[in-house]
N, C-alpha and C positions, 0 to 999 in steps of 0.2 A: 235214629232211634227205634227199638223195637216197641210195635204196638200189640196189645194183647185186648182180648174181649174183657170188658168190664164186668165185674162180679156185681151182685146185687148190693147196693149202698145200704147201710143198716143204721143201727141206733148207737153203736159205741162212739166214744167222743171222737175219734179220728175220723169215722166214717162221717159222723154228722158235720164235721167240719167240711169235708167233701162236698157235702150236699148243699151247706151254707154258700160255699164258694161258687158252686155251680148256679145256685139260685141268683146270687149277685151278678154273676157273670151273663146270666141270660138277660137281665136288664140291659147291660151295656159292657164292653171291653174295659178292663180295670187293671191297676197295678197292684202288687201285693200289699203295700203299706196301706192302701186306700180299702181293700179288701178286709183287712184286719179292724181298720176302724169301723167299716160298716157291719160286720159280723155281730155287733151287739144289738142289731135289729131283730136278731133271731135268737137271743138269749146267750151269746158267747161273747163274754166280757174280754176286753183287749187286754186285761191284767192277766187273764187266763192263757190267752192266745199268744205267745212268744213269736218273734219274727221267725226265729229258726224253724219252729213247728210249721208255721203258716207256709213259709217257704219248700219245707219237705213235703208238705201236702200238695202244694201247687205242681212242683217236680213230679211227684207221682200220678197226679191227674194228667199231667203232660204226657209221662210215660204210657199211661193207660190209653191216650187218644181221645181224652175227653176235653182237653183244653188245647190250645196252641198259644204259644206265645212270641213275641218278636221286639227287639230293642227299640226303642223310640227316643229321640232326643228331645230334651225338654224345650218349651217356648221361652223361658227364662234361663239364665246361667244356672248350671247344676249338673248333675251326672245324669247320664241316659237312663232310662226306666224301662223295665220289661214289662210289657203290657201283655195281658192275658185275654184270650178270647173263647168262649166255648165252642167246641165243634158240634157238628150234627151228631155224631155219637154221644158227647155230652148231655145234649137235650134229650135224647132217647134215654138214657140213664137217669135222667132227673124225672122224666115222664113215669118210668118204670117204678122209680122209688116212690112216687107219689100215689101211684095205684097200689103198690104193696103196702103202703102205710094206711091208705084208706081202707083197705081190707082188714088190717089188723086193728084200726080204731073201733070197727063195729064190734069186735070181741073185747077191746078194752072198754068201751062204754058199757056194754053188756055185763062185765065184770063189776064195773064201779056201780051201776044201777042196781044189780042185785045184792052186792055186798052192802051198799047204803041201805037197802030196805031191811036186809037181816040185823043189821046193827040197830035198827029202830026196835026191834023186837026184844 
């Protein structure tokens, strides 16, 4: 599969889901359904995040070289599961996103503070 340099991850809903999946995968490898379940920790409801969307995002992250996957046979009876793992490039993308957001938060906090002050007047 062709690998491409990742772009800066952003705040659009699809991009935020990418960041959430990377944040969950930096903790431990996981499979798609578990990632969907755990996404609520970061404000993404499983009602909003359909499986089709989640798996498209995971395939996109894999095509970008930010995650890799392999099939794993379950311990109990059942179908094999594709387990996703974050790559070193995925960790770098996540760190870059965090740094970008921290810089933007300074401006957002300033906007909020000054606007709240002006609203009191």
